[in-house]
N, CA and C atoms of all chains as a GROMACS GRO file, in nm:
protein
  588
    1MET      N    1   5.256  -1.727   0.050
    1MET     CA    2   5.180  -1.688   0.158
    1MET      C    3   5.215  -1.545   0.183
    2VAL      N    4   5.126  -1.454   0.217
    2VAL     CA    5   5.145  -1.312   0.232
    2VAL      C    6   5.198  -1.297   0.378
    3GLN      N    7   5.285  -1.203   0.395
    3GLN     CA    8   5.365  -1.170   0.518
    3GLN      C    9   5.268  -1.119   0.611
    4ALA      N   10   5.256  -1.134   0.742
    4ALA     CA   11   5.183  -1.076   0.830
    4ALA      C   12   5.223  -0.953   0.851
    5ARG      N   13   5.161  -0.824   0.858
    5ARG     CA   14   5.195  -0.697   0.876
    5ARG      C   15   5.173  -0.664   1.014
    6PHE      N   16   5.089  -0.711   1.112
    6PHE     CA   17   5.048  -0.669   1.209
    6PHE      C   18   5.074  -0.780   1.327
    7LYS      N   19   5.100  -0.731   1.474
    7LYS     CA   20   5.126  -0.812   1.582
    7LYS      C   21   5.014  -0.777   1.688
    8PRO      N   22   5.013  -0.872   1.768
    8PRO     CA   23   4.920  -0.830   1.874
    8PRO      C   24   4.939  -0.694   1.956
    9GLY      N   25   4.835  -0.615   1.969
    9GLY     CA   26   4.871  -0.489   2.035
    9GLY      C   27   4.840  -0.372   1.949
   10ASP      N   28   4.873  -0.414   1.824
   10ASP     CA   29   4.876  -0.302   1.710
   10ASP      C   30   4.714  -0.250   1.675
   11ARG      N   31   4.717  -0.116   1.661
   11ARG     CA   32   4.581  -0.049   1.622
   11ARG      C   33   4.564  -0.068   1.485
   12VAL      N   34   4.433  -0.103   1.432
   12VAL     CA   35   4.415  -0.104   1.310
   12VAL      C   36   4.262  -0.045   1.284
   13ARG      N   37   4.260  -0.003   1.145
   13ARG     CA   38   4.114   0.040   1.118
   13ARG      C   39   4.069  -0.064   1.022
   14VAL      N   40   3.944  -0.084   1.013
   14VAL     CA   41   3.890  -0.170   0.906
   14VAL      C   42   3.826  -0.081   0.798
   15MET      N   43   3.891  -0.123   0.656
   15MET     CA   44   3.853  -0.056   0.549
   15MET      C   45   3.711  -0.044   0.547
   16GLN      N   46   3.657   0.084   0.515
   16GLN     CA   47   3.528   0.124   0.495
   16GLN      C   48   3.480   0.116   0.349
   17ALA      N   49   3.451   0.003   0.317
   17ALA     CA   50   3.438  -0.014   0.146
   17ALA      C   51   3.320  -0.118   0.145
   18TYR      N   52   3.251  -0.111   0.034
   18TYR     CA   53   3.125  -0.193   0.029
   18TYR      C   54   3.141  -0.259  -0.125
   19PRO      N   55   3.238  -0.342  -0.159
   19PRO     CA   56   3.249  -0.392  -0.300
   19PRO      C   57   3.129  -0.513  -0.309
   20VAL      N   58   3.115  -0.535  -0.458
   20VAL     CA   59   3.035  -0.668  -0.467
   20VAL      C   60   3.116  -0.779  -0.436
   21GLY      N   61   3.052  -0.893  -0.446
   21GLY     CA   62   3.124  -1.031  -0.413
   21GLY      C   63   3.094  -1.082  -0.288
   22HIS      N   64   3.148  -1.184  -0.254
   22HIS     CA   65   3.131  -1.258  -0.132
   22HIS      C   66   3.246  -1.180  -0.034
   23VAL      N   67   3.192  -1.138   0.049
   23VAL     CA   68   3.292  -1.057   0.160
   23VAL      C   69   3.270  -1.102   0.298
   24ARG      N   70   3.368  -1.136   0.381
   24ARG     CA   71   3.340  -1.187   0.513
   24ARG      C   72   3.334  -1.092   0.625
   25THR      N   73   3.399  -0.975   0.573
   25THR     CA   74   3.406  -0.854   0.680
   25THR      C   75   3.264  -0.803   0.700
   26PRO      N   76   3.211  -0.813   0.836
   26PRO     CA   77   3.072  -0.772   0.842
   26PRO      C   78   3.062  -0.637   0.828
   27HIS      N   79   2.946  -0.586   0.774
   27HIS     CA   80   2.909  -0.446   0.743
   27HIS      C   81   2.917  -0.356   0.866
   28TYR      N   82   2.887  -0.414   0.960
   28TYR     CA   83   2.870  -0.318   1.085
   28TYR      C   84   2.995  -0.288   1.143
   29ILE      N   85   3.128  -0.376   1.115
   29ILE     CA   86   3.245  -0.334   1.156
   29ILE      C   87   3.348  -0.244   1.079
   30ARG      N   88   3.279  -0.235   0.949
   30ARG     CA   89   3.363  -0.151   0.863
   30ARG      C   90   3.381  -0.007   0.880
   31GLY      N   91   3.519   0.038   0.884
   31GLY     CA   92   3.532   0.189   0.914
   31GLY      C   93   3.581   0.199   1.080
   32HIS      N   94   3.554   0.099   1.161
   32HIS     CA   95   3.584   0.104   1.306
   32HIS      C   96   3.738   0.056   1.327
   33THR      N   97   3.790   0.117   1.426
   33THR     CA   98   3.926   0.102   1.482
   33THR      C   99   3.928   0.011   1.590
   34GLY      N  100   4.025  -0.103   1.592
   34GLY     CA  101   4.030  -0.185   1.690
   34GLY      C  102   4.189  -0.215   1.734
   35GLU      N  103   4.206  -0.328   1.814
   35GLU     CA  104   4.335  -0.366   1.847
   35GLU      C  105   4.355  -0.535   1.789
   36ILE      N  106   4.474  -0.557   1.749
   36ILE     CA  107   4.509  -0.695   1.689
   36ILE      C  108   4.511  -0.774   1.836
   37GLU      N  109   4.429  -0.882   1.843
   37GLU     CA  110   4.437  -0.962   1.967
   37GLU      C  111   4.530  -1.084   1.938
   38ARG      N  112   4.518  -1.134   1.829
   38ARG     CA  113   4.607  -1.247   1.772
   38ARG      C  114   4.613  -1.262   1.641
   39LEU      N  115   4.706  -1.317   1.582
   39LEU     CA  116   4.710  -1.364   1.444
   39LEU      C  117   4.681  -1.523   1.431
   40CYS      N  118   4.553  -1.539   1.367
   40CYS     CA  119   4.499  -1.691   1.360
   40CYS      C  120   4.572  -1.787   1.250
   41GLY      N  121   4.632  -1.731   1.184
   41GLY     CA  122   4.693  -1.818   1.067
   41GLY      C  123   4.674  -1.763   0.941
   42SER      N  124   4.712  -1.813   0.824
   42SER     CA  125   4.683  -1.778   0.716
   42SER      C  126   4.612  -1.877   0.631
   43PHE      N  127   4.512  -1.816   0.547
   43PHE     CA  128   4.414  -1.906   0.486
   43PHE      C  129   4.380  -1.853   0.339
   44ALA      N  130   4.345  -1.941   0.250
   44ALA     CA  131   4.307  -1.904   0.122
   44ALA      C  132   4.189  -1.811   0.140
   45ASN      N  133   4.194  -1.694   0.050
   45ASN     CA  134   4.106  -1.575   0.055
   45ASN      C  135   3.974  -1.622   0.005
   46PRO      N  136   3.882  -1.598   0.120
   46PRO     CA  137   3.738  -1.667   0.068
   46PRO      C  138   3.677  -1.584  -0.042
   47GLU      N  139   3.716  -1.459  -0.050
   47GLU     CA  140   3.653  -1.367  -0.155
   47GLU      C  141   3.683  -1.432  -0.296
   48GLU      N  142   3.816  -1.500  -0.319
   48GLU     CA  143   3.831  -1.564  -0.417
   48GLU      C  144   3.794  -1.685  -0.450
   49LEU      N  145   3.810  -1.762  -0.330
   49LEU     CA  146   3.738  -1.904  -0.339
   49LEU      C  147   3.577  -1.899  -0.386
   50ALA      N  148   3.515  -1.792  -0.335
   50ALA     CA  149   3.376  -1.788  -0.366
   50ALA      C  150   3.346  -1.759  -0.535
   51GLN      N  151   3.458  -1.722  -0.594
   51GLN     CA  152   3.450  -1.686  -0.745
   51GLN      C  153   3.528  -1.804  -0.815
   52MET      N  154   3.540  -1.925  -0.755
   52MET     CA  155   3.598  -2.031  -0.821
   52MET      C  156   3.743  -2.035  -0.856
   53ARG      N  157   3.807  -1.926  -0.774
   53ARG     CA  158   3.960  -1.938  -0.805
   53ARG      C  159   4.034  -1.985  -0.681
   54SER      N  160   4.165  -1.982  -0.684
   54SER     CA  161   4.228  -2.063  -0.589
   54SER      C  162   4.236  -1.988  -0.445
   55GLY      N  163   4.225  -1.876  -0.438
   55GLY     CA  164   4.246  -1.790  -0.297
   55GLY      C  165   4.367  -1.777  -0.249
   56LEU      N  166   4.490  -1.812  -0.343
   56LEU     CA  167   4.625  -1.828  -0.302
   56LEU      C  168   4.671  -1.683  -0.364
   57PRO      N  169   4.780  -1.629  -0.303
   57PRO     CA  170   4.851  -1.678  -0.178
   57PRO      C  171   4.767  -1.658  -0.064
   58ALA      N  172   4.774  -1.739   0.026
   58ALA     CA  173   4.709  -1.741   0.155
   58ALA      C  174   4.724  -1.607   0.233
   59GLN      N  175   4.621  -1.568   0.298
   59GLN     CA  176   4.616  -1.425   0.361
   59GLN      C  177   4.608  -1.446   0.514
   60PRO      N  178   4.678  -1.359   0.581
   60PRO     CA  179   4.684  -1.344   0.721
   60PRO      C  180   4.546  -1.324   0.779
   61LEU      N  181   4.490  -1.397   0.874
   61LEU     CA  182   4.373  -1.365   0.911
   61LEU      C  183   4.376  -1.315   1.084
   62TYR      N  184   4.326  -1.228   1.129
   62TYR     CA  185   4.363  -1.177   1.267
   62TYR      C  186   4.216  -1.189   1.335
   63ARG      N  187   4.245  -1.194   1.480
   63ARG     CA  188   4.129  -1.157   1.562
   63ARG      C  189   4.123  -1.016   1.602
   64VAL      N  190   4.036  -0.939   1.571
   64VAL     CA  191   4.074  -0.800   1.610
   64VAL      C  192   3.957  -0.759   1.721
   65ARG      N  193   4.010  -0.696   1.829
   65ARG     CA  194   3.926  -0.652   1.943
   65ARG      C  195   3.860  -0.506   1.926
   66PHE      N  196   3.752  -0.504   1.951
   66PHE     CA  197   3.666  -0.348   1.958
   66PHE      C  198   3.611  -0.347   2.054
   67VAL      N  199   3.605  -0.208   2.106
   67VAL     CA  200   3.522  -0.168   2.227
   67VAL      C  201   3.382  -0.180   2.189
   68GLN      N  202   3.287  -0.246   2.265
   68GLN     CA  203   3.151  -0.240   2.240
   68GLN      C  204   3.087  -0.110   2.213
   69ARG      N  205   3.127  -0.008   2.312
   69ARG     CA  206   3.055   0.117   2.329
   69ARG      C  207   3.088   0.202   2.196
   70GLU      N  208   3.199   0.166   2.136
   70GLU     CA  209   3.238   0.239   2.001
   70GLU      C  210   3.179   0.193   1.898
   71VAL      N  211   3.152   0.073   1.896
   71VAL     CA  212   3.081  -0.005   1.781
   71VAL      C  213   2.928   0.041   1.766
   72TRP      N  214   2.862   0.012   1.898
   72TRP     CA  215   2.708   0.045   1.899
   72TRP      C  216   2.686   0.176   1.987
   73PRO      N  217   2.658   0.294   1.920
   73PRO     CA  218   2.634   0.410   1.994
   73PRO      C  219   2.546   0.401   2.109
   74ASP      N  220   2.451   0.318   2.102
   74ASP     CA  221   2.348   0.292   2.217
   74ASP      C  222   2.375   0.184   2.314
   75TYR      N  223   2.498   0.138   2.303
   75TYR     CA  224   2.542   0.017   2.414
   75TYR      C  225   2.518   0.055   2.551
   76LYS      N  226   2.470  -0.028   2.608
   76LYS     CA  227   2.428   0.006   2.751
   76LYS      C  228   2.522  -0.075   2.872
   77GLY      N  229   2.590  -0.166   2.805
   77GLY     CA  230   2.679  -0.265   2.909
   77GLY      C  231   2.785  -0.194   2.940
   78SER      N  232   2.888  -0.266   3.011
   78SER     CA  233   3.029  -0.211   3.071
   78SER      C  234   3.086  -0.145   2.980
   79PRO      N  235   3.167  -0.038   2.988
   79PRO     CA  236   3.272   0.016   2.905
   79PRO      C  237   3.380  -0.065   2.873
   80GLN      N  238   3.396  -0.179   2.960
   80GLN     CA  239   3.523  -0.262   2.931
   80GLN      C  240   3.481  -0.370   2.843
   81ASP      N  241   3.340  -0.396   2.798
   81ASP     CA  242   3.304  -0.492   2.710
   81ASP      C  243   3.367  -0.483   2.576
   82VAL      N  244   3.412  -0.594   2.520
   82VAL     CA  245   3.459  -0.591   2.386
   82VAL      C  246   3.397  -0.697   2.300
   83LEU      N  247   3.429  -0.667   2.162
   83LEU     CA  248   3.385  -0.773   2.063
   83LEU      C  249   3.489  -0.801   1.966
   84GLU      N  250   3.512  -0.927   1.947
   84GLU     CA  251   3.613  -0.976   1.869
   84GLU      C  252   3.560  -1.023   1.727
   85VAL      N  253   3.633  -0.980   1.619
   85VAL     CA  254   3.589  -1.018   1.493
   85VAL      C  255   3.716  -1.074   1.402
   86GLU      N  256   3.706  -1.176   1.340
   86GLU     CA  257   3.818  -1.216   1.277
   86GLU      C  258   3.804  -1.148   1.131
   87ILE      N  259   3.932  -1.100   1.087
   87ILE     CA  260   3.921  -1.011   0.971
   87ILE      C  261   4.060  -1.029   0.900
   88PHE      N  262   4.048  -1.050   0.760
   88PHE     CA  263   4.168  -1.068   0.692
   88PHE      C  264   4.240  -0.935   0.674
   89GLN      N  265   4.378  -0.982   0.646
   89GLN     CA  266   4.462  -0.857   0.649
   89GLN      C  267   4.423  -0.728   0.551
   90HIS      N  268   4.388  -0.793   0.421
   90HIS     CA  269   4.370  -0.708   0.326
   90HIS      C  270   4.256  -0.602   0.364
   91TRP      N  271   4.187  -0.624   0.463
   91TRP     CA  272   4.082  -0.531   0.488
   91TRP      C  273   4.113  -0.442   0.623
   92LEU      N  274   4.258  -0.454   0.655
   92LEU     CA  275   4.300  -0.359   0.766
   92LEU      C  276   4.417  -0.271   0.730
   93GLU      N  277   4.414  -0.161   0.793
   93GLU     CA  278   4.518  -0.075   0.770
   93GLU      C  279   4.562  -0.012   0.907
   94ALA      N  280   4.706   0.038   0.937
   94ALA     CA  281   4.750   0.074   1.046
   94ALA      C  282   4.667   0.209   1.086
   95ALA      N  283   4.628   0.192   1.223
   95ALA     CA  284   4.574   0.309   1.272
   95ALA      C  285   4.647   0.397   1.368
   96MET      N  286   2.505   0.159  -0.560
   96MET     CA  287   2.591   0.088  -0.478
   96MET      C  288   2.499   0.033  -0.363
   97ILE      N  289   2.529  -0.095  -0.329
   97ILE     CA  290   2.448  -0.166  -0.217
   97ILE      C  291   2.563  -0.157  -0.092
   98GLU      N  292   2.514  -0.091   0.004
   98GLU     CA  293   2.602  -0.066   0.128
   98GLU      C  294   2.592  -0.207   0.209
   99ARG      N  295   2.491  -0.253   0.224
   99ARG     CA  296   2.476  -0.367   0.320
   99ARG      C  297   2.384  -0.442   0.252
  100SER      N  298   2.448  -0.586   0.207
  100SER     CA  299   2.369  -0.684   0.152
  100SER      C  300   2.261  -0.761   0.259
  101HIS      N  301   2.145  -0.798   0.198
  101HIS     CA  302   2.056  -0.832   0.292
  101HIS      C  303   2.099  -0.960   0.388
  102HIS      N  304   2.186  -1.034   0.367
  102HIS     CA  305   2.210  -1.144   0.428
  102HIS      C  306   2.330  -1.098   0.563
  103ASP      N  307   2.378  -0.985   0.542
  103ASP     CA  308   2.475  -0.917   0.637
  103ASP      C  309   2.410  -0.859   0.748
  104MET      N  310   2.356  -0.926   0.823
  104MET     CA  311   2.254  -0.887   0.932
  104MET      C  312   2.293  -0.863   1.068
  105GLY      N  313   2.440  -0.880   1.083
  105GLY     CA  314   2.483  -0.842   1.213
  105GLY      C  315   2.451  -0.688   1.269
  106GLY      N  316   2.395  -0.687   1.390
  106GLY     CA  317   2.357  -0.550   1.443
  106GLY      C  318   2.240  -0.503   1.416
  107GLN      N  319   2.138  -0.573   1.323
  107GLN     CA  320   2.021  -0.552   1.292
  107GLN      C  321   1.915  -0.588   1.397
  108PRO      N  322   1.796  -0.529   1.422
  108PRO     CA  323   1.689  -0.596   1.497
  108PRO      C  324   1.662  -0.742   1.452
  109GLY      N  325   1.665  -0.858   1.523
  109GLY     CA  326   1.653  -0.968   1.478
  109GLY      C  327   1.535  -1.060   1.532
  110GLY      N  328   1.463  -0.970   1.618
  110GLY     CA  329   1.329  -1.052   1.678
  110GLY      C  330   1.387  -1.143   1.771
  111LYS      N  331   1.266  -1.266   1.805
  111LYS     CA  332   1.294  -1.346   1.907
  111LYS      C  333   1.379  -1.467   1.855
  112VAL      N  334   1.475  -1.509   1.948
  112VAL     CA  335   1.539  -1.630   1.924
  112VAL      C  336   1.497  -1.749   1.954
  113GLU      N  337   1.463  -1.859   1.862
  113GLU     CA  338   1.402  -1.968   1.878
  113GLU      C  339   1.495  -2.085   1.941
  114ARG      N  340   1.481  -2.095   2.065
  114ARG     CA  341   1.587  -2.164   2.140
  114ARG      C  342   1.549  -2.334   2.144
  115SER      N  343   1.428  -2.366   2.087
  115SER     CA  344   1.410  -2.520   2.101
  115SER      C  345   1.464  -2.596   2.006
  116GLU      N  346   1.518  -2.729   2.051
  116GLU     CA  347   1.611  -2.812   1.961
  116GLU      C  348   1.491  -2.882   1.848
  117HIS      N  349   1.544  -2.924   1.727
  117HIS     CA  350   1.472  -2.985   1.642
  117HIS      C  351   1.539  -3.110   1.575
  118ASP      N  352   1.483  -3.203   1.535
  118ASP     CA  353   1.538  -3.297   1.451
  118ASP      C  354   1.544  -3.263   1.304
  119TYR      N  355   1.643  -3.325   1.222
  119TYR     CA  356   1.661  -3.303   1.091
  119TYR      C  357   1.572  -3.398   0.997
  120ALA      N  358   1.497  -3.329   0.909
  120ALA     CA  359   1.423  -3.435   0.823
  120ALA      C  360   1.526  -3.486   0.726
  121ASP      N  361   1.485  -3.596   0.667
  121ASP     CA  362   1.563  -3.674   0.568
  121ASP      C  363   1.620  -3.601   0.456
  122TRP      N  364   1.538  -3.521   0.396
  122TRP     CA  365   1.572  -3.438   0.297
  122TRP      C  366   1.678  -3.348   0.327
  123GLU      N  367   1.680  -3.285   0.458
  123GLU     CA  368   1.780  -3.192   0.496
  123GLU      C  369   1.905  -3.274   0.535
  124ARG      N  370   1.919  -3.395   0.569
  124ARG     CA  371   2.043  -3.467   0.580
  124ARG      C  372   2.109  -3.494   0.440
  125ARG      N  373   2.003  -3.514   0.339
  125ARG     CA  374   2.066  -3.544   0.214
  125ARG      C  375   2.128  -3.417   0.150
  126VAL      N  376   2.075  -3.303   0.169
  126VAL     CA  377   2.110  -3.167   0.129
  126VAL      C  378   2.252  -3.173   0.187
  127ASP      N  379   2.267  -3.194   0.335
  127ASP     CA  380   2.398  -3.177   0.394
  127ASP      C  381   2.504  -3.277   0.330
  128ALA      N  382   2.465  -3.409   0.296
  128ALA     CA  383   2.555  -3.496   0.231
  128ALA      C  384   2.606  -3.444   0.104
  129MET      N  385   2.498  -3.391   0.013
  129MET     CA  386   2.524  -3.358  -0.121
  129MET      C  387   2.629  -3.245  -0.108
  130SER      N  388   2.630  -3.137  -0.014
  130SER     CA  389   2.722  -3.038   0.014
  130SER      C  390   2.858  -3.083   0.042
  131TRP      N  391   2.881  -3.207   0.109
  131TRP     CA  392   3.003  -3.271   0.146
  131TRP      C  393   3.063  -3.338   0.011
  132LEU      N  394   2.984  -3.401  -0.064
  132LEU     CA  395   3.022  -3.450  -0.177
  132LEU      C  396   3.074  -3.341  -0.285
  133MET      N  397   3.000  -3.230  -0.294
  133MET     CA  398   3.045  -3.134  -0.386
  133MET      C  399   3.174  -3.068  -0.335
  134ARG      N  400   3.168  -3.058  -0.196
  134ARG     CA  401   3.300  -2.998  -0.161
  134ARG      C  402   3.428  -3.106  -0.198
  135LYS      N  403   3.398  -3.223  -0.194
  135LYS     CA  404   3.508  -3.311  -0.221
  135LYS      C  405   3.562  -3.289  -0.386
  136HIS      N  406   3.473  -3.224  -0.450
  136HIS     CA  407   3.503  -3.210  -0.606
  136HIS      C  408   3.519  -3.066  -0.624
  137GLY      N  409   3.555  -2.986  -0.516
  137GLY     CA  410   3.598  -2.847  -0.538
  137GLY      C  411   3.499  -2.742  -0.508
  138VAL      N  412   3.371  -2.775  -0.467
  138VAL     CA  413   3.288  -2.648  -0.458
  138VAL      C  414   3.299  -2.610  -0.308
  139THR      N  415   3.369  -2.508  -0.282
  139THR     CA  416   3.391  -2.460  -0.153
  139THR      C  417   3.255  -2.405  -0.080
  140VAL      N  418   3.258  -2.395   0.045
  140VAL     CA  419   3.154  -2.316   0.130
  140VAL      C  420   3.150  -2.179   0.071
  141ASP      N  421   3.237  -2.108   0.057
  141ASP     CA  422   3.251  -1.978  -0.004
  141ASP      C  423   3.170  -1.958  -0.127
  142GLU      N  424   3.190  -2.061  -0.205
  142GLU     CA  425   3.121  -2.048  -0.352
  142GLU      C  426   2.958  -2.060  -0.324
  143ARG      N  427   2.940  -2.158  -0.229
  143ARG     CA  428   2.803  -2.173  -0.202
  143ARG      C  429   2.724  -2.062  -0.132
  144ARG      N  430   2.803  -2.000  -0.033
  144ARG     CA  431   2.757  -1.879   0.033
  144ARG      C  432   2.720  -1.767  -0.068
  145ARG      N  433   2.818  -1.751  -0.181
  145ARG     CA  434   2.778  -1.650  -0.267
  145ARG      C  435   2.654  -1.671  -0.319
  146HIS      N  436   2.630  -1.782  -0.356
  146HIS     CA  437   2.497  -1.820  -0.426
  146HIS      C  438   2.383  -1.767  -0.321
  147ILE      N  439   2.402  -1.806  -0.204
  147ILE     CA  440   2.298  -1.779  -0.122
  147ILE      C  441   2.257  -1.628  -0.094
  148GLU      N  442   2.380  -1.566  -0.082
  148GLU     CA  443   2.380  -1.428  -0.067
  148GLU      C  444   2.330  -1.336  -0.190
  149GLN      N  445   2.310  -1.399  -0.288
  149GLN     CA  446   2.253  -1.340  -0.420
  149GLN      C  447   2.110  -1.373  -0.428
  150LEU      N  448   2.042  -1.449  -0.325
  150LEU     CA  449   1.892  -1.459  -0.332
  150LEU      C  450   1.831  -1.330  -0.313
  151PRO      N  451   1.715  -1.298  -0.364
  151PRO     CA  452   1.642  -1.190  -0.333
  151PRO      C  453   1.612  -1.178  -0.194
  152PRO      N  454   1.614  -1.073  -0.127
  152PRO     CA  455   1.566  -1.049   0.014
  152PRO      C  456   1.428  -1.140   0.069
  153GLU      N  457   1.336  -1.119  -0.003
  153GLU     CA  458   1.220  -1.186   0.014
  153GLU      C  459   1.237  -1.349   0.022
  154ALA      N  460   1.297  -1.391  -0.087
  154ALA     CA  461   1.334  -1.537  -0.086
  154ALA      C  462   1.419  -1.578   0.024
  155TYR      N  463   1.510  -1.504   0.041
  155TYR     CA  464   1.623  -1.519   0.155
  155TYR      C  465   1.538  -1.544   0.296
  156ASP      N  466   1.434  -1.464   0.319
  156ASP     CA  467   1.369  -1.460   0.438
  156ASP      C  468   1.269  -1.565   0.451
  157ARG      N  469   1.204  -1.607   0.345
  157ARG     CA  470   1.102  -1.710   0.319
  157ARG      C  471   1.138  -1.840   0.321
  158MET      N  472   1.278  -1.888   0.284
  158MET     CA  473   1.326  -2.014   0.268
  158MET      C  474   1.387  -2.044   0.390
  159SER      N  475   1.399  -2.168   0.415
  159SER     CA  476   1.456  -2.244   0.530
  159SER      C  477   1.604  -2.258   0.505
  160TYR      N  478   1.676  -2.285   0.626
  160TYR     CA  479   1.823  -2.288   0.609
  160TYR      C  480   1.857  -2.390   0.490
  161TYR      N  481   1.813  -2.509   0.495
  161TYR     CA  482   1.862  -2.612   0.398
  161TYR      C  483   1.793  -2.584   0.249
  162GLU      N  484   1.666  -2.512   0.253
  162GLU     CA  485   1.619  -2.466   0.115
  162GLU      C  486   1.721  -2.364   0.048
  163ARG      N  487   1.780  -2.293   0.125
  163ARG     CA  488   1.864  -2.197   0.064
  163ARG      C  489   1.987  -2.272   0.032
  164TRP      N  490   2.030  -2.367   0.092
  164TRP     CA  491   2.139  -2.448   0.051
  164TRP      C  492   2.112  -2.534  -0.076
  165ILE      N  493   1.995  -2.570  -0.100
  165ILE     CA  494   1.954  -2.640  -0.226
  165ILE      C  495   1.999  -2.552  -0.349
  166VAL      N  496   1.933  -2.427  -0.337
  166VAL     CA  497   1.963  -2.333  -0.445
  166VAL      C  498   2.114  -2.305  -0.465
  167SER      N  499   2.180  -2.311  -0.377
  167SER     CA  500   2.325  -2.280  -0.395
  167SER      C  501   2.388  -2.403  -0.456
  168LEU      N  502   2.347  -2.525  -0.400
  168LEU     CA  503   2.419  -2.646  -0.483
  168LEU      C  504   2.354  -2.650  -0.628
  169ALA      N  505   2.219  -2.624  -0.635
  169ALA     CA  506   2.185  -2.605  -0.791
  169ALA      C  507   2.261  -2.527  -0.876
  170GLN      N  508   2.281  -2.381  -0.814
  170GLN     CA  509   2.356  -2.296  -0.893
  170GLN      C  510   2.509  -2.334  -0.893
  171ALA      N  511   2.570  -2.402  -0.807
  171ALA     CA  512   2.716  -2.458  -0.846
  171ALA      C  513   2.716  -2.544  -0.957
  172ALA      N  514   2.614  -2.650  -0.936
  172ALA     CA  515   2.608  -2.742  -1.041
  172ALA      C  516   2.597  -2.690  -1.185
  173LEU      N  517   2.506  -2.604  -1.198
  173LEU     CA  518   2.475  -2.539  -1.318
  173LEU      C  519   2.605  -2.454  -1.379
  174GLN      N  520   2.670  -2.376  -1.278
  174GLN     CA  521   2.793  -2.304  -1.343
  174GLN      C  522   2.889  -2.391  -1.357
  175ARG      N  523   2.906  -2.503  -1.302
  175ARG     CA  524   3.023  -2.591  -1.359
  175ARG      C  525   2.993  -2.685  -1.456
  176GLY      N  526   2.876  -2.667  -1.507
  176GLY     CA  527   2.837  -2.784  -1.626
  176GLY      C  528   2.800  -2.914  -1.583
  177LEU      N  529   2.775  -2.939  -1.454
  177LEU     CA  530   2.720  -3.077  -1.407
  177LEU      C  531   2.584  -3.094  -1.456
  178VAL      N  532   2.513  -2.989  -1.464
  178VAL     CA  533   2.356  -3.008  -1.498
  178VAL      C  534   2.311  -2.886  -1.575
  179THR      N  535   2.231  -2.914  -1.677
  179THR     CA  536   2.175  -2.778  -1.744
  179THR      C  537   2.035  -2.743  -1.687
  180SER      N  538   1.999  -2.638  -1.716
  180SER     CA  539   1.855  -2.584  -1.656
  180SER      C  540   1.757  -2.668  -1.711
  181ALA      N  541   1.769  -2.712  -1.848
  181ALA     CA  542   1.670  -2.791  -1.898
  181ALA      C  543   1.653  -2.926  -1.815
  182GLU      N  544   1.773  -2.981  -1.797
  182GLU     CA  545   1.769  -3.116  -1.728
  182GLU      C  546   1.715  -3.086  -1.586
  183LEU      N  547   1.736  -2.988  -1.503
  183LEU     CA  548   1.705  -2.951  -1.384
  183LEU      C  549   1.546  -2.944  -1.395
  184ALA      N  550   1.501  -2.867  -1.486
  184ALA     CA  551   1.339  -2.840  -1.509
  184ALA      C  552   1.287  -2.983  -1.532
  185ARG      N  553   1.327  -3.077  -1.619
  185ARG     CA  554   1.265  -3.186  -1.642
  185ARG      C  555   1.264  -3.273  -1.514
  186LYS      N  556   1.351  -3.282  -1.436
  186LYS     CA  557   1.373  -3.366  -1.320
  186LYS      C  558   1.277  -3.310  -1.195
  187MET      N  559   1.279  -3.182  -1.202
  187MET     CA  560   1.163  -3.107  -1.091
  187MET      C  561   1.026  -3.121  -1.128
  188VAL      N  562   1.001  -3.146  -1.245
  188VAL     CA  563   0.861  -3.176  -1.313
  188VAL      C  564   0.811  -3.313  -1.259
  189GLU      N  565   0.917  -3.405  -1.294
  189GLU     CA  566   0.930  -3.545  -1.285
  189GLU      C  567   0.905  -3.570  -1.124
  190VAL      N  568   0.974  -3.517  -1.040
  190VAL     CA  569   0.968  -3.539  -0.883
  190VAL      C  570   0.817  -3.481  -0.851
  191GLN      N  571   0.790  -3.381  -0.907
  191GLN     CA  572   0.656  -3.324  -0.853
  191GLN      C  573   0.549  -3.390  -0.892
  192GLU      N  574   0.543  -3.444  -1.026
  192GLU     CA  575   0.446  -3.552  -1.061
  192GLU      C  576   0.427  -3.687  -0.978
  193ARG      N  577   0.551  -3.714  -0.953
  193ARG     CA  578   0.556  -3.846  -0.865
  193ARG      C  579   0.507  -3.822  -0.739
  194GLY      N  580   0.515  -3.693  -0.680
  194GLY     CA  581   0.473  -3.667  -0.540
  194GLY      C  582   0.312  -3.648  -0.536
  195SER      N  583   0.260  -3.606  -0.659
  195SER     CA  584   0.111  -3.578  -0.665
  195SER      C  585   0.030  -3.683  -0.700
  196GLY      N  586   0.115  -3.805  -0.757
  196GLY     CA  587   0.050  -3.896  -0.826
  196GLY      C  588  -0.015  -4.007  -0.730
   0.00000   0.00000   0.00000
């Protein structure tokens, strides 16, 4: 199992990359910065499972919180509104 | 380089949301059962999603949810050597003739 590098409250940036393959990190959130809300656990990497490999060692998966207004330039709701996305550690870097 | 694959639709205009409930057709239940059986033999949901994500955009939009799953199960069975394209073709013709007969 890969060691968890982040803890709740840490600021993280989602890698802005567009590799081929089966990727769970939504396109709309790549390149954005958010805050670790929680560590969800560690799971086999779906990018590897999709290619018929084991996906091991298990990768830490986080729930990351983003401010809606920072994600969507035309967002009309409250500035307090947030969006939470579950993202694997290998897509995150310290911000 | 493809920046956004067709299936990765989050944040795109999506049109009206259909809120009515509907019952499943028998063939849809069978597709679901087949997915579970293949999972027991190592075909993960991630592998099946990869096949769905590789559908051409027009096919992805035209096909229903379970029709996409059928394509993914067939692709997985083919890649893993459970069936050949020739066997699949013969069976498809046979079923089609049975239906029209």
